C-alpha positions, 0 to 999 in steps of 0.5 A: 886398521881404520879405527887405529888410524883414525884414533892415531889422527885424533891423538896427533891433532890433540898433540898439535893443539897442545903444542900450539897452546904451549907456544902461545902460553909461553909467548915463544917467537923463536922460529928455530925453537918452533921449528924444532917443536913442530918437527917433534910433533911430526915424528911423534905423529908418524909413530903414533900408531906404534906408540899406541900399541907399545905404550898401551897398558896390558889388561887381563882378559875376562872370563870366557863366555860361551855363545853358540854360532847359530846358523839360522840366527846368523842368516836372519840377522847378518844384514845388520853388519856392513863388512862391504862398507868397511872393506871399501873404506880400507881399500879407498884409504890404501889407494889414496895413500899408495898414490901419494906415497908413489908420487913422493917416491917418484919425485924423490927419485927424479930429484936424486937423478938430477943431483947425481948428474950435476957436476962438482965445481973445480974448487970447493965452495963451502967446506964440509958441504957437498955443492954441485952445479946443474944445468937442469935447475934455475934456482939454488936448492938443497937436496938431502945434505947437499946443495945444488946451484944453477949453471949461471951461479958464477955470473951472479954478483958477489952479494947475491952469491953470498946470500944464496950460499948462506941461505942454502947452507943453513938448510943443510945445517938445520937438516930442513930437507929431511924434516920436510920429507917426514912432513910429506910422509905424514900427509901421505899417511894421514891425508884425511887430516887437514892439520897434517897439511897445515903442519907441513906448510908451517914447517916449510915457512919456518925452514925458509925463515930461519935460512933467510936470517942467515942470508940477511947477514950477507947483504947490506939491508933487508930491501936488498935481500928481498930483491935477491929473493924476487930475482931468484924466484923469477926463474923456473919452479924449484925442484920437487922434494928439494928445499929451494931458496925461491920455493914455496907458495909463501914467498910473499909472506917471507918478503913482507917479513923481510921488508918490515924488518920482522926477521929477528927471532926472540931467542929463548932463555934457559928457563923457557927452553926447559918449560917448552921441552917439559910441556912438549914431552908431557903432551906427547906422552899423554897423547901417545899412551892408551889405556886400552879398551874397557875389560868387561866384568862378569856383570857387565858382559851381558850388556854387550850382546852378539847381534849378527854375523856371518854363518860359521858354516861359511868358514868351517874348513872343508877338510875338517868337515870331511874328517868329521872333526869338531872343535871350539876356539876362544877369541878375545875381541875388541868391540867399539862403541857402535858394536863393530869388531875392530880387533880379534885374537885367538887365545885357545884352539881345540884341537890345536893346530886344526885351522879352526883358529884362523876360521874363527878370526875371519868369522868374528870380523863379520860379527856385530854386537849391541854395545849398551856401554857405548865405549870400546870393550874387550869381550871373550867368546867361544865359538863352537864348530859342530857338524850339527847346529 
């Protein structure tokens, strides 16, 4: 599990760097195009573990190699393995991931409750978009596909109301709320990768910048819009999991761009759009595809030798021992460059349906190999369950 997640994180990092280099090489300054690109990177990164398995090349298994599971050798050499350390690492990952996902879910449910309790205005405010008024918020925000406005919204001056509505309407049209939800899930799953947090921060800034462009069209000048942002930000902090006009820790950067009149995006021409899309697709394909571990040939097989592992007697089903049933199982193992088993699959069991396959898989996860090839490999081995060793 952990090797797959770590490799997926590395591939996602490579994809992110490829996207960043593409933006620099094509000199793209269109905030809308950049937001679309980073949204695609988030989606591909979330699907990376699945894509790695789906797009992996199917390679034939090598011929079986029989290696007896010596109880004496296993007891003498099993201290070379570290199953406890591996188990602690996996459990620690799931503890942190579970906490982050639970926190996000609680905040999502809390925001959803506020949205449901909010009242609908007497007359429609924005055609085609759900708008509600709430006493529980102090600044306009977007939740999912609807807009929440504070109770005192009607007392604001006309230009402030128009700018706030245009800003939040842009969030709804661009589906920024859903984009940031996906980016948050990415940080929960790949919390150990700092680039996932930077990617979410960048998407948050781009979402606000593209909506600020819409808000600026409703006021006389950029200075007036900056004052509106400061006025709205003076209220309470924005609601969690919602996209707020005053939200984010990047308000100072937004105001700096607004005051410096640096808000107009450089729209892309058709050729640059095609180049950006083509480069992004190629980068995503290259980062997602996996050729799979190297399949050992007959001459290479002796270069990956079994070193240690738990005794097979610990996994021999007690019922089979009582019935004096012996058998063997052929396993296909994925061994990483350090000699650890990262994946196990039983390809043949004799007697069929005896339960020896499950026992063999559990035993093989404790095995350690001397991998002199220093690269992930697929190795097939046969485990024999006998009453006498």
